[in-house]
matplotlib code that plots the C-alpha trace (Angstrom):
import matplotlib.pyplot as plt

x = [296.3, 293.6, 295.8, 298.3, 295.5, 296.1, 299.8, 300.6, 296.9, 296.1, 295.0, 294.0, 295.8, 294.2, 296.6, 295.4, 296.1, 293.6, 296.0, 295.1, 297.7, 296.9, 299.4, 300.2, 300.7, 304.2, 304.8, 303.3, 305.2, 304.2, 303.8, 301.5, 304.1, 303.3, 305.3, 303.3, 304.8, 303.7, 301.9, 300.6, 298.9, 295.6, 294.8, 291.5, 290.0, 286.2, 284.9, 288.3, 291.4, 294.8, 297.2, 300.8, 303.2, 305.2, 306.7, 307.7, 306.0, 306.5, 303.8, 304.2, 301.7, 300.8, 300.0, 297.3, 293.5, 292.6, 293.5, 291.1, 291.2, 290.5, 288.6, 290.4, 293.6, 295.5, 294.9, 290.9, 290.0, 288.1, 286.0, 282.1, 281.0, 284.5, 286.5, 290.3, 292.6, 296.1, 298.6, 299.0, 295.0, 295.0, 297.3, 295.5, 292.2, 293.7, 295.1, 291.7, 290.0, 286.7, 284.5, 286.2, 285.9, 282.2, 281.7, 283.6, 281.6, 278.5, 277.4, 277.6, 279.7, 281.5, 279.8, 283.4, 284.7, 284.9, 286.0, 289.7, 290.7, 289.6, 291.8, 295.3, 298.6, 300.3, 304.1]
y = [295.4, 292.6, 290.2, 290.2, 288.2, 285.3, 284.8, 281.2, 280.2, 278.1, 280.3, 280.2, 282.5, 283.1, 284.9, 287.1, 284.5, 282.2, 279.9, 278.6, 278.1, 276.7, 276.9, 278.3, 282.1, 282.8, 286.4, 289.5, 292.6, 296.3, 295.4, 292.4, 289.8, 286.9, 283.7, 280.3, 277.3, 273.5, 275.1, 273.3, 274.5, 273.1, 272.5, 272.2, 270.4, 269.9, 268.0, 267.0, 268.7, 267.7, 268.9, 269.7, 270.5, 273.6, 273.7, 277.2, 279.6, 283.3, 285.2, 288.8, 291.1, 292.7, 289.1, 288.3, 288.5, 287.7, 285.8, 283.8, 282.1, 278.3, 276.5, 273.5, 272.5, 272.1, 268.4, 268.9, 271.3, 269.3, 271.1, 270.3, 269.1, 268.2, 264.8, 264.8, 262.9, 261.9, 263.5, 260.5, 260.0, 263.9, 263.7, 260.5, 262.5, 265.5, 263.4, 262.1, 263.3, 265.6, 262.6, 260.4, 262.9, 263.3, 259.8, 259.4, 262.5, 260.5, 262.7, 265.9, 269.1, 270.9, 274.3, 275.8, 274.6, 278.1, 280.0, 281.0, 279.7, 276.0, 276.2, 274.3, 274.3, 271.1, 270.9]
z = [-12.3, -11.8, -13.6, -10.5, -8.8, -11.3, -10.5, -9.4, -10.6, -13.7, -16.7, -20.3, -22.6, -26.0, -28.5, -31.1, -33.8, -32.0, -30.6, -26.9, -24.2, -20.8, -17.8, -14.4, -14.7, -13.0, -14.0, -15.7, -16.3, -17.2, -20.9, -19.9, -21.3, -19.4, -18.4, -18.2, -16.5, -17.1, -20.2, -23.3, -26.4, -27.1, -30.8, -32.3, -35.4, -35.9, -32.9, -31.4, -29.6, -28.7, -26.0, -27.1, -24.1, -24.3, -20.7, -20.1, -22.3, -22.6, -24.5, -25.6, -24.4, -27.7, -29.0, -26.0, -27.0, -23.4, -20.3, -18.2, -14.7, -14.7, -12.0, -10.5, -12.1, -15.4, -15.4, -15.2, -18.0, -20.7, -23.1, -23.2, -26.7, -27.9, -27.6, -26.5, -28.7, -28.3, -30.5, -32.7, -32.9, -33.7, -36.6, -38.1, -38.0, -39.5, -42.5, -43.3, -46.5, -45.9, -46.8, -44.2, -41.5, -42.0, -41.9, -38.6, -37.3, -38.0, -40.9, -38.8, -39.7, -37.2, -36.5, -35.7, -38.8, -40.4, -37.2, -37.6, -34.1, -35.2, -38.3, -37.6, -39.2, -39.0, -39.0]

ax = plt.figure().add_subplot(projection="3d")
ax.plot(x, y, z, "-o")
ax.set_aspect("equal")
plt.show()
C-alpha cells in the first residue's frame, strides 16, 4: 500500500466524524488501523483553532476518511486564514454569545460555520 511510504513521517488523519489528528505515523495494519505518535487533535471554531495533545493515538481504519502527508514538521503546520489560540483562549471564545463572536470577528461570519467538521463538542 502507498500508505507504507508515510510510516515515520508527519501526517494528518481526518476521521469520518470530521475530527482532525496530526502526528507521526508509526504503524498501519492490513485493516488500515493506524498508530500516531506525538499526536494532537486540531479543534476548529469559526476563524480559530486549538491543538489538544493526545500523545499516542490509535485510529480504527473504518473511521478514517483520509490520510495526508505533511510538509515539514508537526511544529510547523498552521492553517492559512485561521488563527491559532491556546486551549484557554479557545474555550473563552467558545463561551461567547453569537453577538460577541460576531463583534470579535469584526462583523464577519465564518464561511465554515455550517460545515460539519467545524462544529465542536466541548467537554
